[in-house]
C-alpha positions in Angstrom: 13.3 9.2 -32.8 15.3 7.0 -30.4 16.1 3.4 -31.2 14.3 0.9 -28.9 14.7 -2.8 -28.3 10.9 -3.1 -27.7 10.1 -4.9 -30.9 7.3 -7.0 -29.6 3.7 -6.1 -28.6 0.6 -8.0 -27.5 -3.1 -7.3 -27.3 -5.4 -7.8 -24.4 -9.1 -7.4 -24.1 -10.4 -4.8 -21.6 -13.6 -3.1 -20.8 -14.0 0.6 -21.1 -14.2 0.8 -17.3 -10.8 -1.0 -17.0 -9.2 1.3 -19.6 -10.6 4.4 -17.7 -9.2 3.1 -14.3 -5.8 2.2 -15.9 -5.6 5.6 -17.5 -6.4 7.3 -14.2 -3.9 5.2 -12.3 -1.2 5.9 -15.0 -1.9 9.6 -14.8 -1.7 9.6 -11.0 1.8 7.9 -11.4 2.8 10.6 -14.0 3.1 7.9 -16.7 1.3 7.0 -19.9 -0.8 3.8 -19.8 1.7 1.7 -21.7 4.6 2.6 -19.4 2.3 2.1 -16.3 1.3 -1.4 -17.5 4.9 -2.2 -18.4 6.0 -1.2 -14.9 3.3 -3.4 -13.3 4.4 -6.4 -15.4 8.1 -5.7 -14.5 7.3 -5.5 -10.8 5.4 -8.8 -11.0 8.1 -10.5 -13.0 10.8 -9.3 -10.5 8.7 -10.6 -7.6 8.4 -7.1 -6.0 4.6 -7.1 -6.2 2.1 -9.9 -7.0 -1.2 -9.2 -8.7 -3.8 -8.2 -6.0 -1.2 -8.1 -3.2 -1.3 -4.3 -2.9 -5.1 -4.2 -2.7 -5.1 -7.0 -0.1 -2.5 -5.2 2.0 -4.4 -2.0 1.9 -7.6 -3.7 2.9 -5.8 -5.4 5.9 -4.3 -2.0 7.0 -7.8 -0.4 6.7 -9.3 -3.1 9.0 -6.5 -2.6 11.5 -6.8 1.2 11.4 -10.6 0.9 11.9 -10.1 -1.4 14.9 -7.7 1.0 16.5 -10.1 3.9 15.8 -12.9 1.9 17.5 -10.7 1.2 20.5 -9.8 4.9 20.8 -13.5 5.9 20.6 -14.4 3.5 23.3 -11.6 4.9 25.5 -12.7 8.5 24.8 -16.4 7.6 25.6 -15.4 6.0 28.9 -13.2 9.0 29.9 -15.9 11.5 28.9 -18.4 9.6 31.0 -16.2 10.1 34.1 -14.6 6.7 34.1 -11.0 5.7 34.1 -9.3 4.0 31.2 -5.8 3.0 30.4 -5.1 4.0 26.8 -1.5 2.8 26.8 -2.2 -0.6 25.0 -4.3 1.1 22.3 -1.8 3.9 21.8 1.1 1.4 21.6 -0.8 -0.6 19.0 -1.6 2.6 17.1 2.1 3.5 17.1 3.0 0.1 15.8 0.3 0.4 13.1 1.5 3.8 12.1 5.0 2.3 11.6 3.6 -0.5 9.5 1.7 2.0 7.3 4.9 4.1 6.9 6.9 1.0 6.0 4.2 -0.2 3.6 4.0 3.2 1.8 7.8 3.4 1.7 8.1 -0.2 0.3 5.3 0.5 -2.2 7.3 3.3 -3.8 10.9 2.1 -3.3 12.8 -0.8 -5.0 12.6 -4.0 -3.0 15.2 -4.1 -0.3 16.7 -7.2 1.1 15.3 -7.6 4.6 12.7 -4.8 4.3 12.0 -1.9 6.6 10.7 -4.0 9.5 13.9 -6.1 9.6 16.0 -2.9 9.6 13.9 -1.4 12.5 14.2 -4.6 14.6 18.0 -4.6 14.2 18.2 -1.0 15.6 
């Protein structure tokens, strides 16, 4: 068995529902629950992710995607009714949003980079 410098442990209280969600999340990340919790704590301590930040960002992205979908549906309805519509603004916003989603997903899985994806894209 390999030596480890992990000599300390702590206990927390959790409901069965919490344990089940944590186990499922750990399994989805191909980790055991202990390693998964340790990685979350390390991310928070390093400042790469704050508790609740990921969920808040996902909710914000969902709202924006929903708004874009509503705009596209309105454009499609108008065009199908024989009207004229200029979808360029909605399509431009959708493209921007797709870039934000791509950057978000990349940043969520990659180590924190100085300047982030958006700053790199703006320099290009």
